C-alpha positions, -999 to 999 in steps of 0.1 A, spaced: 104 40 -66 69 37 -79 60 66 -101 29 76 -119 43 72 -154 35 42 -175 56 12 -164 63 -22 -178 36 -48 -170 34 -70 -139 64 -55 -122 57 -63 -85 84 -48 -62 107 -73 -46 130 -78 -18 168 -75 -16 173 -107 4 155 -139 14 136 -144 46 152 -170 68 121 -192 73 141 -224 78 124 -237 109 93 -258 107 80 -247 142 65 -212 137 51 -206 171 44 -222 205 18 -218 232 8 -236 264 -1 -270 252 3 -262 215 29 -261 188 22 -244 155 40 -255 123 37 -249 86 9 -275 85 -12 -250 104 -10 -224 77 -36 -220 50 -26 -233 15 -18 -198 4 2 -191 36 21 -223 32 28 -215 -5 43 -182 4 63 -197 33 77 -225 12 83 -206 -20 96 -173 -6 130 -178 -21 115 -182 -56 91 -153 -51 119 -130 -41 141 -140 -69 114 -136 -95 103 -102 -83 138 -90 -78 144 -97 -115 112 -79 -123 121 -48 -104 156 -47 -119 140 -47 -154 116 -19 -143 145 1 -130 166 -4 -161 136 5 -182 132 38 -163 169 46 -166 169 40 -203 138 60 -208 153 89 -188 185 87 -210 165 87 -242 142 115 -230 172 137 -222 187 130 -256 155 140 -273 150 170 -250 116 157 -238 100 142 -207 101 105 -199 63 104 -195 59 119 -230 82 93 -245 62 65 -231 29 81 -240 40 84 -276 49 47 -276 16 37 -262 -2 59 -287 11 37 -315 -7 7 -300 -33 -8 -324 -69 -4 -314 -87 -37 -306 -105 -51 -336 -140 -67 -335 -124 -100 -343 -101 -97 -312 -130 -86 -290 -151 -115 -301 -123 -140 -296 -117 -129 -260 -155 -131 -253 -158 -166 -268 -127 -178 -250 -140 -166 -216 -176 -176 -218 -174 -198 -187 -163 -169 -165 -185 -143 -183 -217 -163 -177 -249 -150 -192 -237 -115 -199 -238 -104 -235 -209 -92 -256 -222 -57 -254 -224 -58 -216 -187 -68 -212 -174 -50 -242 -158 -21 -222 -139 -45 -200 -126 -65 -230 -116 -34 -249 -97 -22 -218 -80 -55 -214 -69 -56 -251 -58 -20 -250 -37 -26 -220 -22 -56 -236 -14 -36 -267 1 -8 -246 23 -33 -228 35 -47 -261 45 -12 -272 64 -5 -240 82 -38 -242 91 -29 -278 104 4 -266 124 -13 -239 141 -36 -265 149 -8 -288 164 13 -260 185 -16 -247 200 -20 -282 205 18 -288 222 25 -255 241 -8 -255 226 -24 -224 245 -56 -214 235 -78 -185 264 -92 -165 250 -110 -135 215 -123 -126 201 -94 -105 175 -118 -90 201 -136 -70 216 -124 -37 250 -110 -49 276 -88 -33 271 -51 -36 303 -45 -55 295 -71 -82 287 -58 -116 251 -64 -126 250 -47 -160 265 -20 -182 248 7 -203 274 18 -227 304 27 -206 284 31 -175 288 2 -150 259 -7 -127 267 -27 -96 243 -47 -75 247 -21 -48 236 7 -72 204 -13 -80 197 -21 -44 203 14 -31 181 30 -58 153 5 -50 158 0 -13 124 10 -2 105 -12 -26 128 -41 -20 123 -39 17 85 -34 14 82 -66 -6 102 -85 20 82 -71 48 50 -79 29 59 -116 27 66 -116 64 33 -99 72 13 -123 50 28 -153 68 25 -137 102 -11 -128 97 -19 -163 84 -2 -178 114 -20 -155 138 -53 -165 123 -45 -202 128 -33 -196 164 -65 -176 172 -88 -204 159 -70 -231 179 -69 -210 211 -105 -200 207 -114 -237 206 -93 -243 237 -109 -214 255 -143 -227 247 -135 -261 260 -120 -246 292 -153 -227 297 -174 -257 289 -191 -240 260 -187 -234 222 -167 -209 203 -197 -188 194 -206 -183 230 -171 -172 238 -171 -147 210 -205 -134 222 -192 -130 258 -160 -113 248 -171 -92 218 -208 -92 207 -224 -87 241 -200 -59 249 -209 -38 219 -226 -5 227 -226 17 196 -220 -12 172 -194 8 152 -166 -8 133 -139 7 154 -156 -6 186 -159 -41 172 -123 -41 160 -111 -28 194 -129 -56 212 -116 -82 188 -80 -69 192 -84 -69 230 -97 -105 230 -69 -117 207 -43 -100 229 -59 -117 259 -56 -152 243 -20 -146 233 -11 -136 269 -32 -163 287 -17 -191 265 18 -176 266 22 -176 228 58 -172 215 65 -167 178 95 -183 162 92 -163 129 123 -140 126 115 -104 132 127 -81 104 149 -52 112 128 -21 105 136 2 77 135 38 91 129 65 66 132 102 70 95 110 67 87 147 66 57 160 84 60 191 62 36 218 74 5 196 71 -25 194 94 -18 176 127 -32 166 161 -10 164 191 20 183 204 49 191 181 73 178 207 56 144 209 80 114 211 61 96 183 50 112 150 25 92 129 23 105 93 -6 92 72 -9 97 35 -46 96 26 -72 100 -2 -106 113 10 -124 92 -16 -106 60 -5 -129 36 13 -100 20 32 -89 55 44 -125 61 56 -126 28 75 -91 32 91 -92 69 100 -112 66 132 -92 35 143 -60 54 136 -71 84 157 -83 62 186 -51 43 189 -30 75 188 -53 91 214 -43 62 238 -8 76 240 -19 111 249 8 138 246 34 112 235 19 108 200 11 132 172 -8 125 140 0 143 107 -22 140 77 -8 144 42 -25 142 8 -21 114 -17 -51 116 -41 -54 85 -63 -66 104 -93 -63 74 -116 -91 56 -98 -110 83 -78 -125 110 -99 -131 134 -70 -99 127 -50 -82 158 -61 -112 180 -55 -115 165 -20 -78 172 -13 -83 208 -24 -113 211 -2 -92 198 27 -66 225 20 -93 252 19 -108 239 52 -74 240 68 -72 277 60 -103 282 82 -92 257 109 -117 230 99 -95 204 82 -103 174 104 -140 183 107 -144 185 69 -122 154 65 -146 133 86 -176 146 66 -159 137 33 -152 102 46 -188 98 56 -201 110 23 -177 96 -3 -204 92 -29 -211 130 -27 -179 149 -32 -190 172 -60 -183 209 -57 -218 217 -46 -217 191 -18 -183 202 -6 -195 238 -4 -226 226 16 -203 208 40 -182 239 44 -213 260 52 -225 234 77 -192 238 96 -195 275 97 -169 283 71 -169 313 48 -180 295 16 -167 321 -8 -133 320 7 -135 282 8 -142 281 -30 -113 306 -36 -88 286 -16 -100 254 -33 -92 267 -67 -59 284 -57 -25 276 -71 -13 272 -35 -37 242 -30 -24 225 -61 13 231 -51 7 218 -16 -10 186 -28 16 180 -55 44 183 -29 27 157 -7 23 133 -37 60 138 -47 71 132 -11 49 101 -9 63 87 -41 98 92 -27 88 71 4 75 43 -18 38 52 -13 16 39 -41 -17 34 -23 -37 47 6 -38 48 36 0 47 39 10 51 76 45 57 90 54 57 127 86 76 134 97 67 99 87 30 100 59 20 77 29 2 90 29 -28 66 -5 -41 75 -36 -20 84 -42 -33 119 -47 -15 152 -26 -41 170 3 -36 146 -1 2 149 -2 1 187 29 -22 188 48 2 165 40 32 187 49 12 218 82 2 203 90 37 192 84 50 228 108 24 241 
């Protein structure tokens, strides 16, 4: 699983098996056939090279997993933590020299443009520091492989039988099944990601062609059709209203032109996602439970939150929304404080109200602003501050993060519908997942 300790570089999670994109016809509609030639260059590249992509990333995730296993073994032997072991290795990385900084600057002048060395120095130093850290981690990896007698047996990037031996660490035998089970979530997510990338690209191509056909049928142009179906129907001009109209129009075109997809549908991976005791909207006995891991300083969370709530509301008492914390503290300096504020607001029955205020004011999440939001919602501000700073708040957030990590969450928003992950942030995809769950 993805953890928050330092990892080897460029280890993108990969799939356990290849997608069976063997057919050239990807979809059909009344009067149209869509093939790989209708995909964008990037979509076609993914489609045509998916076997290679899966193999390469499968090898990478195997290396990542073996590295984590070796670090854990070494940390146990030294009676220390794996994170500390890696931090110590990184601390030995050499600091970037002026010569190195100048060399990177001179070698990238075309991309840097007119910016001076001093203007881009922080980014160059960060790049060189990361490169040096990666070198140290790779050196640690090599030393641990030698010390603990790691021996590769089979190429873990290839589709092998579960019982086949992939490697040994000393006397310990590691089968392909061991590797695939330990990394089953990441392996599936990469496979699903490839499918979603191709599917989204294909849908875009289909929509463009059907829009042209619809315009021709109406005796007008594409812009006029979009105006009639979307622009002229806008009332409050909100993002969620626009996206809802766009989704409705796309669904209409798919129905009217009887679009049928030939892409294979992946069997869903169903996880046991806990709702814990986190804030929720909807009845506990709802047939569908949607669990969303969020970061209140995350712009994508702010954009998707109203869409998520609106789609769930369409299903009335059949659907329930649970919100759990996953503050991305590495990139959002106020994410933890915002999560603590959410905990404190929940204590006074104002979690969702404060959440909306934090989403609307992501550039003002300092302690003073959070207290003002609490006051504006009629909360007891002193109690709010006390609950924010409490050990209970930290424990609750840490549990959410630990659970999220175990489910393969590494970014936000991460949404699960009855244990099935929403692989692409789309109201259409979300609605379809809920509908399928109700069936």
